[in-house]
SEPAMI-10900 format. One record per residue: residue number from 1; residue in three letters; chain; x, y, z of N, C-alpha, C in turn. Coordinates in steps of 0.001 Angstrom, whole numbers, always signed. Layout:
# SEPAMI-10900
<r><nr>NUM</nr><rest>ALA</rest><kette>A</kette><n_px>X</n_px><n_py>Y</n_py><n_pz>Z</n_pz><ca_px>X</ca_px><ca_py>Y</ca_py><ca_pz>Z</ca_pz><c_px>X</c_px><c_py>Y</c_py><c_pz>Z</c_pz></r>
...
//
This chain:
# SEPAMI-10900
<r><nr>1</nr><rest>MET</rest><kette>A</kette><n_px>+850</n_px><n_py>-1177</n_py><n_pz>+0</n_pz><ca_px>+0</ca_px><ca_py>+0</ca_py><ca_pz>+0</ca_pz><c_px>+894</c_px><c_py>+1237</c_py><c_pz>+0</c_pz></r>
<r><nr>2</nr><rest>ASP</rest><kette>A</kette><n_px>+544</n_px><n_py>+2188</n_py><n_pz>-824</n_pz><ca_px>+1305</ca_px><ca_py>+3428</ca_py><ca_pz>-899</ca_pz><c_px>+961</c_px><c_py>+4337</c_py><c_pz>+272</c_pz></r>
<r><nr>3</nr><rest>THR</rest><kette>A</kette><n_px>+1891</n_px><n_py>+5169</n_py><n_pz>+654</n_pz><ca_px>+1643</ca_px><ca_py>+6190</ca_py><ca_pz>+1667</ca_pz><c_px>+2089</c_px><c_py>+7537</c_py><c_pz>+1129</c_pz></r>
<r><nr>4</nr><rest>VAL</rest><kette>A</kette><n_px>+1498</n_px><n_py>+8583</n_py><n_pz>+1665</n_pz><ca_px>+1906</ca_px><ca_py>+9946</ca_py><ca_pz>+1340</ca_pz><c_px>+2020</c_px><c_py>+10722</c_py><c_pz>+2637</c_pz></r>
<r><nr>5</nr><rest>ARG</rest><kette>A</kette><n_px>+2747</n_px><n_py>+11804</n_py><n_pz>+2585</n_pz><ca_px>+2897</ca_px><ca_py>+12667</ca_py><ca_pz>+3750</ca_pz><c_px>+2354</c_px><c_py>+14035</c_py><c_pz>+3370</c_pz></r>
<r><nr>6</nr><rest>THR</rest><kette>A</kette><n_px>+1596</n_px><n_py>+14624</n_py><n_pz>+4251</n_pz><ca_px>+1068</ca_px><ca_py>+15954</ca_py><ca_pz>+3992</ca_pz><c_px>+2155</c_px><c_py>+16995</c_py><c_pz>+4218</c_pz></r>
<r><nr>7</nr><rest>SER</rest><kette>A</kette><n_px>+2003</n_px><n_py>+18143</n_py><n_pz>+3557</n_pz><ca_px>+2919</ca_px><ca_py>+19258</ca_py><ca_pz>+3772</ca_pz><c_px>+2110</c_px><c_py>+20547</c_py><c_pz>+3798</c_pz></r>
<r><nr>8</nr><rest>LYS</rest><kette>A</kette><n_px>+2622</n_px><n_py>+21530</n_py><n_pz>+4484</n_pz><ca_px>+1937</ca_px><ca_py>+22820</ca_py><ca_pz>+4610</ca_pz><c_px>+2438</c_px><c_py>+23755</c_py><c_pz>+3518</c_pz></r>
<r><nr>9</nr><rest>GLN</rest><kette>A</kette><n_px>+1491</n_px><n_py>+24409</n_py><n_pz>+2843</n_pz><ca_px>+1832</ca_px><ca_py>+25402</ca_py><ca_pz>+1826</ca_pz><c_px>+892</c_px><c_py>+26581</c_py><c_pz>+2049</c_pz></r>
<r><nr>10</nr><rest>GLY</rest><kette>A</kette><n_px>+1404</n_px><n_py>+27637</n_py><n_pz>+2640</n_pz><ca_px>+564</ca_px><ca_py>+28775</ca_py><ca_pz>+3011</ca_pz><c_px>-422</c_px><c_py>+28347</c_py><c_pz>+4086</c_pz></r>
<r><nr>11</nr><rest>ASN</rest><kette>A</kette><n_px>-1712</n_px><n_py>+28599</n_py><n_pz>+3867</n_pz><ca_px>-2737</ca_px><ca_py>+28195</ca_py><ca_pz>+4822</ca_pz><c_px>-3350</c_px><c_py>+26832</c_py><c_pz>+4484</c_pz></r>
<r><nr>12</nr><rest>ALA</rest><kette>A</kette><n_px>-2811</n_px><n_py>+26150</n_py><n_pz>+3483</n_pz><ca_px>-3366</ca_px><ca_py>+24872</ca_py><ca_pz>+3045</ca_pz><c_px>-2439</c_px><c_py>+23722</c_py><c_pz>+3408</c_pz></r>
<r><nr>13</nr><rest>VAL</rest><kette>A</kette><n_px>-3019</n_px><n_py>+22559</n_py><n_pz>+3574</n_pz><ca_px>-2253</ca_px><ca_py>+21331</ca_py><ca_pz>+3752</ca_pz><c_px>-2347</c_px><c_py>+20578</c_py><c_pz>+2436</c_pz></r>
<r><nr>14</nr><rest>MET</rest><kette>A</kette><n_px>-1224</n_px><n_py>+20186</n_py><n_pz>+1872</n_pz><ca_px>-1161</ca_px><ca_py>+19579</ca_py><ca_pz>+551</ca_pz><c_px>-870</c_px><c_py>+18088</c_py><c_pz>+654</c_pz></r>
<r><nr>15</nr><rest>VAL</rest><kette>A</kette><n_px>-1414</n_px><n_py>+17336</n_py><n_pz>-295</n_pz><ca_px>-1108</ca_px><ca_py>+15914</ca_py><ca_pz>-455</ca_pz><c_px>-646</c_px><c_py>+15732</c_py><c_pz>-1895</c_pz></r>
<r><nr>16</nr><rest>THR</rest><kette>A</kette><n_px>+506</n_px><n_py>+15126</n_py><n_pz>-2088</n_pz><ca_px>+1030</ca_px><ca_py>+14893</ca_py><ca_pz>-3424</ca_pz><c_px>+670</c_px><c_py>+13480</c_py><c_pz>-3855</c_pz></r>
<r><nr>17</nr><rest>LEU</rest><kette>A</kette><n_px>+86</n_px><n_py>+13349</n_py><n_pz>-5047</n_pz><ca_px>-295</ca_px><ca_py>+12039</ca_py><ca_pz>-5575</ca_pz><c_px>+725</c_px><c_py>+11600</c_py><c_pz>-6617</c_pz></r>
<r><nr>18</nr><rest>ALA</rest><kette>A</kette><n_px>+1166</n_px><n_py>+10367</n_py><n_pz>-6518</n_pz><ca_px>+2158</ca_px><ca_py>+9833</ca_py><ca_pz>-7449</ca_pz><c_px>+1595</c_px><c_py>+9794</c_py><c_pz>-8873</c_pz></r>
<r><nr>19</nr><rest>SER</rest><kette>A</kette><n_px>+2482</n_px><n_py>+9933</n_py><n_pz>-9845</n_pz><ca_px>+2060</ca_px><ca_py>+9948</ca_py><ca_pz>-11248</ca_pz><c_px>+1442</c_px><c_py>+8622</c_py><c_pz>-11674</c_pz></r>
<r><nr>20</nr><rest>LYS</rest><kette>A</kette><n_px>+1742</n_px><n_py>+7539</n_py><n_pz>-10980</n_pz><ca_px>+1172</ca_px><ca_py>+6242</ca_py><ca_pz>-11352</ca_pz><c_px>-347</c_px><c_py>+6215</c_py><c_pz>-11188</c_pz></r>
<r><nr>21</nr><rest>PHE</rest><kette>A</kette><n_px>-910</n_px><n_py>+7166</n_py><n_pz>-10437</n_pz><ca_px>-2359</ca_px><ca_py>+7244</ca_py><ca_pz>-10280</ca_pz><c_px>-3020</c_px><c_py>+7981</c_py><c_pz>-11436</c_pz></r>
<r><nr>22</nr><rest>GLU</rest><kette>A</kette><n_px>-2201</n_px><n_py>+8544</n_py><n_pz>-12317</n_pz><ca_px>-2663</ca_px><ca_py>+9193</ca_py><ca_pz>-13544</ca_pz><c_px>-3752</c_px><c_py>+10254</c_py><c_pz>-13288</c_pz></r>
<r><nr>23</nr><rest>VAL</rest><kette>A</kette><n_px>-3539</n_px><n_py>+11080</n_py><n_pz>-12280</n_pz><ca_px>-4444</ca_px><ca_py>+12192</ca_py><ca_pz>-11998</ca_pz><c_px>-4016</c_px><c_py>+13356</c_py><c_pz>-12877</c_pz></r>
<r><nr>24</nr><rest>PRO</rest><kette>A</kette><n_px>-4876</n_px><n_py>+13792</n_py><n_pz>-13807</n_pz><ca_px>-4475</ca_px><ca_py>+14861</ca_py><ca_pz>-14722</ca_pz><c_px>-4405</c_px><c_py>+16216</c_py><c_pz>-14027</c_pz></r>
<r><nr>25</nr><rest>GLU</rest><kette>A</kette><n_px>-3496</n_px><n_py>+17029</n_py><n_pz>-14492</n_pz><ca_px>-3356</ca_px><ca_py>+18391</ca_py><ca_pz>-13968</ca_pz><c_px>-4565</c_px><c_py>+19223</c_py><c_pz>-14399</c_pz></r>
<r><nr>26</nr><rest>GLY</rest><kette>A</kette><n_px>-5079</n_px><n_py>+20032</n_py><n_pz>-13479</n_pz><ca_px>-6173</ca_px><ca_py>+20943</ca_py><ca_pz>-13804</ca_pz><c_px>-7562</c_px><c_py>+20327</c_py><c_pz>-13738</c_pz></r>
<r><nr>27</nr><rest>LYS</rest><kette>A</kette><n_px>-7683</n_px><n_py>+19041</n_py><n_pz>-13421</n_pz><ca_px>-8978</ca_px><ca_py>+18362</ca_py><ca_pz>-13327</ca_pz><c_px>-9674</c_px><c_py>+18803</c_py><c_pz>-12040</c_pz></r>
<r><nr>28</nr><rest>THR</rest><kette>A</kette><n_px>-10992</n_px><n_py>+18963</n_py><n_pz>-12095</n_pz><ca_px>-11773</ca_px><ca_py>+19355</ca_py><ca_pz>-10919</ca_pz><c_px>-12338</c_px><c_py>+18118</c_py><c_pz>-10233</c_pz></r>
<r><nr>29</nr><rest>TYR</rest><kette>A</kette><n_px>-12240</n_px><n_py>+18098</n_py><n_pz>-8908</n_pz><ca_px>-12741</ca_px><ca_py>+16987</ca_py><ca_pz>-8099</ca_pz><c_px>-13649</c_px><c_py>+17513</c_py><c_pz>-6991</c_pz></r>
<r><nr>30</nr><rest>TYR</rest><kette>A</kette><n_px>-14652</n_px><n_py>+16717</n_py><n_pz>-6637</n_pz><ca_px>-15411</ca_px><ca_py>+16959</ca_py><ca_pz>-5417</ca_pz><c_px>-14646</c_px><c_py>+16248</c_py><c_pz>-4314</c_pz></r>
<r><nr>31</nr><rest>ILE</rest><kette>A</kette><n_px>-14570</n_px><n_py>+16858</n_py><n_pz>-3137</n_pz><ca_px>-13837</ca_px><ca_py>+16256</ca_py><ca_pz>-2033</ca_pz><c_px>-14782</c_px><c_py>+16117</c_py><c_pz>-842</c_pz></r>
<r><nr>32</nr><rest>SER</rest><kette>A</kette><n_px>-14684</n_px><n_py>+14984</n_py><n_pz>-157</n_pz><ca_px>-15501</ca_px><ca_py>+14790</ca_py><ca_pz>+1041</ca_pz><c_px>-14672</c_px><c_py>+14057</c_py><c_pz>+2083</c_pz></r>
<r><nr>33</nr><rest>LYS</rest><kette>A</kette><n_px>-15046</n_px><n_py>+14252</n_py><n_pz>+3330</n_pz><ca_px>-14348</ca_px><ca_py>+13598</ca_py><ca_pz>+4431</ca_pz><c_px>-15381</c_px><c_py>+12865</c_py><c_pz>+5272</c_pz></r>
<r><nr>34</nr><rest>ALA</rest><kette>A</kette><n_px>-15189</n_px><n_py>+11556</n_py><n_pz>+5457</n_pz><ca_px>-16095</ca_px><ca_py>+10728</ca_py><ca_pz>+6242</ca_pz><c_px>-15780</c_px><c_py>+10877</c_py><c_pz>+7728</c_pz></r>
<r><nr>35</nr><rest>ASP</rest><kette>A</kette><n_px>-16700</n_px><n_py>+10421</n_py><n_pz>+8556</n_pz><ca_px>-16516</ca_px><ca_py>+10498</ca_py><ca_pz>+10007</ca_pz><c_px>-15263</c_px><c_py>+9773</c_py><c_pz>+10484</c_pz></r>
<r><nr>36</nr><rest>ASP</rest><kette>A</kette><n_px>-14850</n_px><n_py>+8723</n_py><n_pz>+9755</n_pz><ca_px>-13657</ca_px><ca_py>+7968</ca_py><ca_pz>+10154</ca_pz><c_px>-12363</c_px><c_py>+8598</c_py><c_pz>+9642</c_pz></r>
<r><nr>37</nr><rest>GLY</rest><kette>A</kette><n_px>-12464</n_px><n_py>+9756</n_py><n_pz>+8957</n_pz><ca_px>-11285</ca_px><ca_py>+10459</ca_py><ca_pz>+8465</ca_pz><c_px>-10929</c_px><c_py>+10148</c_py><c_pz>+7023</c_pz></r>
<r><nr>38</nr><rest>THR</rest><kette>A</kette><n_px>-11658</n_px><n_py>+9224</n_py><n_pz>+6392</n_pz><ca_px>-11393</ca_px><ca_py>+8887</ca_py><ca_pz>+4998</ca_pz><c_px>-11711</c_px><c_py>+10081</c_py><c_pz>+4106</c_pz></r>
<r><nr>39</nr><rest>ILE</rest><kette>A</kette><n_px>-10772</n_px><n_py>+10439</n_py><n_pz>+3254</n_pz><ca_px>-10960</ca_px><ca_py>+11542</ca_py><ca_pz>+2318</ca_pz><c_px>-11137</c_px><c_py>+10960</c_py><c_pz>+924</c_pz></r>
<r><nr>40</nr><rest>SER</rest><kette>A</kette><n_px>-12210</n_px><n_py>+11358</n_py><n_pz>+249</n_pz><ca_px>-12505</ca_px><ca_py>+10854</ca_py><ca_pz>-1093</ca_pz><c_px>-12453</c_px><c_py>+11983</c_py><c_pz>-2098</c_pz></r>
<r><nr>41</nr><rest>LEU</rest><kette>A</kette><n_px>-11850</n_px><n_py>+11708</n_py><n_pz>-3243</n_pz><ca_px>-11849</ca_px><ca_py>+12636</ca_py><ca_pz>-4369</ca_pz><c_px>-12700</c_px><c_py>+12016</c_py><c_pz>-5468</c_pz></r>
<r><nr>42</nr><rest>ILE</rest><kette>A</kette><n_px>-13725</n_px><n_py>+12730</n_py><n_pz>-5911</n_pz><ca_px>-14621</ca_px><ca_py>+12231</ca_py><ca_pz>-6948</ca_pz><c_px>-14529</c_px><c_py>+13184</c_py><c_pz>-8132</c_pz></r>
<r><nr>43</nr><rest>PRO</rest><kette>A</kette><n_px>-14110</n_px><n_py>+12683</n_py><n_pz>-9306</n_pz><ca_px>-13958</ca_px><ca_py>+13580</ca_py><ca_pz>-10448</ca_pz><c_px>-15288</c_px><c_py>+14191</c_py><c_pz>-10880</c_pz></r>
<r><nr>44</nr><rest>LYS</rest><kette>A</kette><n_px>-15253</n_px><n_py>+15478</n_py><n_pz>-11159</n_pz><ca_px>-16434</ca_px><ca_py>+16156</ca_py><ca_pz>-11691</ca_pz><c_px>-16563</c_px><c_py>+15759</c_py><c_pz>-13155</c_pz></r>
<r><nr>45</nr><rest>ILE</rest><kette>A</kette><n_px>-17725</n_px><n_py>+15250</n_py><n_pz>-13520</n_pz><ca_px>-17949</ca_px><ca_py>+14750</ca_py><ca_pz>-14873</ca_pz><c_px>-18685</c_px><c_py>+15798</c_py><c_pz>-15691</c_pz></r>
<r><nr>46</nr><rest>VAL</rest><kette>A</kette><n_px>-18273</n_px><n_py>+15949</n_py><n_pz>-16920</n_pz><ca_px>-18929</ca_px><ca_py>+16872</ca_py><ca_pz>-17838</ca_pz><c_px>-20333</c_px><c_py>+16351</c_py><c_pz>-18129</c_pz></r>
<r><nr>47</nr><rest>ASP</rest><kette>A</kette><n_px>-21321</n_px><n_py>+17223</n_py><n_pz>-18134</n_pz><ca_px>-22688</ca_px><ca_py>+16836</ca_py><ca_pz>-18458</ca_pz><c_px>-22796</c_px><c_py>+16641</c_py><c_pz>-19966</c_pz></r>
<r><nr>48</nr><rest>TYR</rest><kette>A</kette><n_px>-22820</n_px><n_py>+15386</n_py><n_pz>-20391</n_pz><ca_px>-22843</ca_px><ca_py>+15071</ca_py><ca_pz>-21816</ca_pz><c_px>-24161</c_px><c_py>+15459</c_py><c_pz>-22484</c_pz></r>
<r><nr>49</nr><rest>PHE</rest><kette>A</kette><n_px>-25193</n_px><n_py>+15687</n_py><n_pz>-21698</n_pz><ca_px>-26508</ca_px><ca_py>+15961</ca_py><ca_pz>-22261</ca_pz><c_px>-26877</c_px><c_py>+17443</c_py><c_pz>-22202</c_pz></r>
<r><nr>50</nr><rest>VAL</rest><kette>A</kette><n_px>-25967</n_px><n_py>+18298</n_py><n_pz>-21795</n_pz><ca_px>-26270</ca_px><ca_py>+19713</ca_py><ca_pz>-21624</ca_pz><c_px>-26727</c_px><c_py>+20363</c_py><c_pz>-22932</c_pz></r>
<r><nr>51</nr><rest>SER</rest><kette>A</kette><n_px>-26213</n_px><n_py>+19916</n_py><n_pz>-24053</n_pz><ca_px>-26602</ca_px><ca_py>+20525</ca_py><ca_pz>-25323</ca_pz><c_px>-27488</c_px><c_py>+19600</c_py><c_pz>-26167</c_pz></r>
<r><nr>52</nr><rest>ALA</rest><kette>A</kette><n_px>-28075</n_px><n_py>+18580</n_py><n_pz>-25528</n_pz><ca_px>-28931</ca_px><ca_py>+17636</ca_py><ca_pz>-26260</ca_pz><c_px>-30224</c_px><c_py>+18313</c_py><c_pz>-26692</c_pz></r>
<r><nr>53</nr><rest>GLN</rest><kette>A</kette><n_px>-30685</n_px><n_py>+17935</n_py><n_pz>-27862</n_pz><ca_px>-31956</ca_px><ca_py>+18446</ca_py><ca_pz>-28381</ca_pz><c_px>-33086</c_px><c_py>+17556</c_py><c_pz>-27860</c_pz></r>
<r><nr>54</nr><rest>PRO</rest><kette>A</kette><n_px>-34285</n_px><n_py>+18099</n_py><n_pz>-27661</n_pz><ca_px>-35406</ca_px><ca_py>+17289</ca_py><ca_pz>-27173</ca_pz><c_px>-35614</c_px><c_py>+16060</c_py><c_pz>-28069</c_pz></r>
<r><nr>55</nr><rest>GLY</rest><kette>A</kette><n_px>-35686</n_px><n_py>+14883</n_py><n_pz>-27439</n_pz><ca_px>-35911</ca_px><ca_py>+13641</ca_py><ca_pz>-28165</ca_pz><c_px>-34674</c_px><c_py>+13018</c_py><c_pz>-28784</c_pz></r>
<r><nr>56</nr><rest>GLU</rest><kette>A</kette><n_px>-33523</n_px><n_py>+13668</n_py><n_pz>-28671</n_pz><ca_px>-32310</ca_px><ca_py>+13173</ca_py><ca_pz>-29331</ca_pz><c_px>-31875</c_px><c_py>+11796</c_py><c_pz>-28819</c_pz></r>
<r><nr>57</nr><rest>TYR</rest><kette>A</kette><n_px>-32088</n_px><n_py>+11531</n_py><n_pz>-27541</n_pz><ca_px>-31630</ca_px><ca_py>+10275</ca_py><ca_pz>-26958</ca_pz><c_px>-32794</c_px><c_py>+9343</c_py><c_pz>-26614</c_pz></r>
<r><nr>58</nr><rest>VAL</rest><kette>A</kette><n_px>-33923</n_px><n_py>+9513</n_py><n_pz>-27246</n_pz><ca_px>-35078</ca_px><ca_py>+8652</ca_py><ca_pz>-27028</ca_pz><c_px>-34949</c_px><c_py>+7451</c_py><c_pz>-27954</c_pz></r>
<r><nr>59</nr><rest>ASP</rest><kette>A</kette><n_px>-35197</n_px><n_py>+6262</n_py><n_pz>-27401</n_pz><ca_px>-35152</ca_px><ca_py>+5065</ca_py><ca_pz>-28231</ca_pz><c_px>-36375</c_px><c_py>+4189</c_py><c_pz>-27952</c_pz></r>
<r><nr>60</nr><rest>GLU</rest><kette>A</kette><n_px>-36383</n_px><n_py>+2999</n_py><n_pz>-28528</n_pz><ca_px>-37531</ca_px><ca_py>+2094</ca_py><ca_pz>-28433</ca_pz><c_px>-37852</c_px><c_py>+1717</c_py><c_pz>-26984</c_pz></r>
<r><nr>61</nr><rest>GLU</rest><kette>A</kette><n_px>-36825</n_px><n_py>+1522</n_py><n_pz>-26152</n_pz><ca_px>-37065</ca_px><ca_py>+1160</ca_py><ca_pz>-24755</ca_pz><c_px>-37739</c_px><c_py>+2293</c_py><c_pz>-23999</c_pz></r>
<r><nr>62</nr><rest>ASP</rest><kette>A</kette><n_px>-37414</n_px><n_py>+3534</n_py><n_pz>-24307</n_pz><ca_px>-38077</ca_px><ca_py>+4666</ca_py><ca_pz>-23664</ca_pz><c_px>-39558</c_px><c_py>+4672</c_py><c_pz>-24013</c_pz></r>
<r><nr>63</nr><rest>ASP</rest><kette>A</kette><n_px>-39882</n_px><n_py>+4403</n_py><n_pz>-25273</n_pz><ca_px>-41279</ca_px><ca_py>+4349</ca_py><ca_pz>-25695</ca_pz><c_px>-42021</c_px><c_py>+3234</c_py><c_pz>-24969</c_pz></r>
<r><nr>64</nr><rest>MET</rest><kette>A</kette><n_px>-41369</n_px><n_py>+2073</n_py><n_pz>-24815</n_pz><ca_px>-42001</ca_px><ca_py>+966</ca_py><ca_pz>-24102</ca_pz><c_px>-42288</c_px><c_py>+1346</c_py><c_pz>-22652</c_pz></r>
<r><nr>65</nr><rest>ALA</rest><kette>A</kette><n_px>-41349</n_px><n_py>+2017</n_py><n_pz>-21992</n_pz><ca_px>-41541</ca_px><ca_py>+2415</ca_py><ca_pz>-20592</ca_pz><c_px>-42649</c_px><c_py>+3451</c_py><c_pz>-20461</c_pz></r>
<r><nr>66</nr><rest>ARG</rest><kette>A</kette><n_px>-42735</n_px><n_py>+4368</n_py><n_pz>-21392</n_pz><ca_px>-43774</ca_px><ca_py>+5395</ca_py><ca_pz>-21355</ca_pz><c_px>-45171</c_px><c_py>+4802</c_py><c_pz>-21536</c_pz></r>
<r><nr>67</nr><rest>ASN</rest><kette>A</kette><n_px>-45274</n_px><n_py>+3758</n_py><n_pz>-22337</n_pz><ca_px>-46565</ca_px><ca_py>+3163</ca_py><ca_pz>-22654</ca_pz><c_px>-46891</c_px><c_py>+1950</c_py><c_pz>-21794</c_pz></r>
<r><nr>68</nr><rest>PHE</rest><kette>A</kette><n_px>-46151</n_px><n_py>+1733</n_py><n_pz>-20711</n_pz><ca_px>-46363</ca_px><ca_py>+592</ca_py><ca_pz>-19834</ca_pz><c_px>-47660</c_px><c_py>+760</c_py><c_pz>-19062</c_pz></r>
<r><nr>69</nr><rest>SER</rest><kette>A</kette><n_px>-48426</n_px><n_py>-309</n_py><n_pz>-18967</n_pz><ca_px>-49643</ca_px><ca_py>-282</ca_py><ca_pz>-18149</ca_pz><c_px>-49825</c_px><c_py>-1635</c_py><c_pz>-17484</c_pz></r>
<r><nr>70</nr><rest>ILE</rest><kette>A</kette><n_px>-50429</n_px><n_py>-1615</n_py><n_pz>-16327</n_pz><ca_px>-50694</ca_px><ca_py>-2834</ca_py><ca_pz>-15572</ca_pz><c_px>-52090</c_px><c_py>-3314</c_py><c_pz>-15943</c_pz></r>
<r><nr>71</nr><rest>SER</rest><kette>A</kette><n_px>-52195</n_px><n_py>-4597</n_py><n_pz>-16337</n_pz><ca_px>-53497</ca_px><ca_py>-5102</ca_py><ca_pz>-16757</ca_pz><c_px>-54169</c_px><c_py>-5908</c_py><c_pz>-15649</c_pz></r>
<r><nr>72</nr><rest>ASP</rest><kette>A</kette><n_px>-53415</n_px><n_py>-6368</n_py><n_pz>-14651</n_pz><ca_px>-53986</ca_px><ca_py>-7167</ca_py><ca_pz>-13572</ca_pz><c_px>-53112</c_px><c_py>-7007</c_py><c_pz>-12351</c_pz></r>
<r><nr>73</nr><rest>THR</rest><kette>A</kette><n_px>-53690</n_px><n_py>-7134</n_py><n_pz>-11172</n_pz><ca_px>-52915</ca_px><ca_py>-6984</ca_py><ca_pz>-9946</ca_pz><c_px>-52555</c_px><c_py>-8310</c_py><c_pz>-9318</c_pz></r>
<r><nr>74</nr><rest>LEU</rest><kette>A</kette><n_px>-52985</n_px><n_py>-9436</n_py><n_pz>-9936</n_pz><ca_px>-52693</ca_px><ca_py>-10764</ca_py><ca_pz>-9399</ca_pz><c_px>-51551</c_px><c_py>-11399</c_py><c_pz>-10177</c_pz></r>
<r><nr>75</nr><rest>LEU</rest><kette>A</kette><n_px>-50763</n_px><n_py>-12204</n_py><n_pz>-9470</n_pz><ca_px>-49666</ca_px><ca_py>-12921</ca_py><ca_pz>-10119</ca_pz><c_px>-50111</c_px><c_py>-14335</c_py><c_pz>-10427</c_pz></r>
<r><nr>76</nr><rest>ASP</rest><kette>A</kette><n_px>-49743</n_px><n_py>-14850</n_py><n_pz>-11561</n_pz><ca_px>-50020</ca_px><ca_py>-16229</ca_py><ca_pz>-11928</ca_pz><c_px>-48948</c_px><c_py>-17130</c_py><c_pz>-11338</c_pz></r>
<r><nr>77</nr><rest>ASP</rest><kette>A</kette><n_px>-49356</n_px><n_py>-18214</n_py><n_pz>-10693</n_pz><ca_px>-48396</ca_px><ca_py>-19193</ca_py><ca_pz>-10176</ca_pz><c_px>-48166</c_px><c_py>-20313</c_py><c_pz>-11167</c_pz></r>
<r><nr>78</nr><rest>GLU</rest><kette>A</kette><n_px>-48828</n_px><n_py>-20298</n_py><n_pz>-12283</n_pz><ca_px>-48730</ca_px><ca_py>-21381</ca_py><ca_pz>-13261</ca_pz><c_px>-47655</c_px><c_py>-21137</c_py><c_pz>-14262</c_pz></r>
//
């Protein structure tokens, strides 16, 4: 298991990540700290659908889900 040591830089505490983790420079991450002290970095993902046109990603399965209806409330055991 790898270890790192924190260092102070101004008013911040820094952690250096080894290049083998392939963390790109300039990437934005969400950071959270759990009650047990675990720190997680979650990459911010680009919203691929931000410029989608209405209906652009609709397919046959979406139509099936929209038109779903229940015809009976009993289950067949046969």
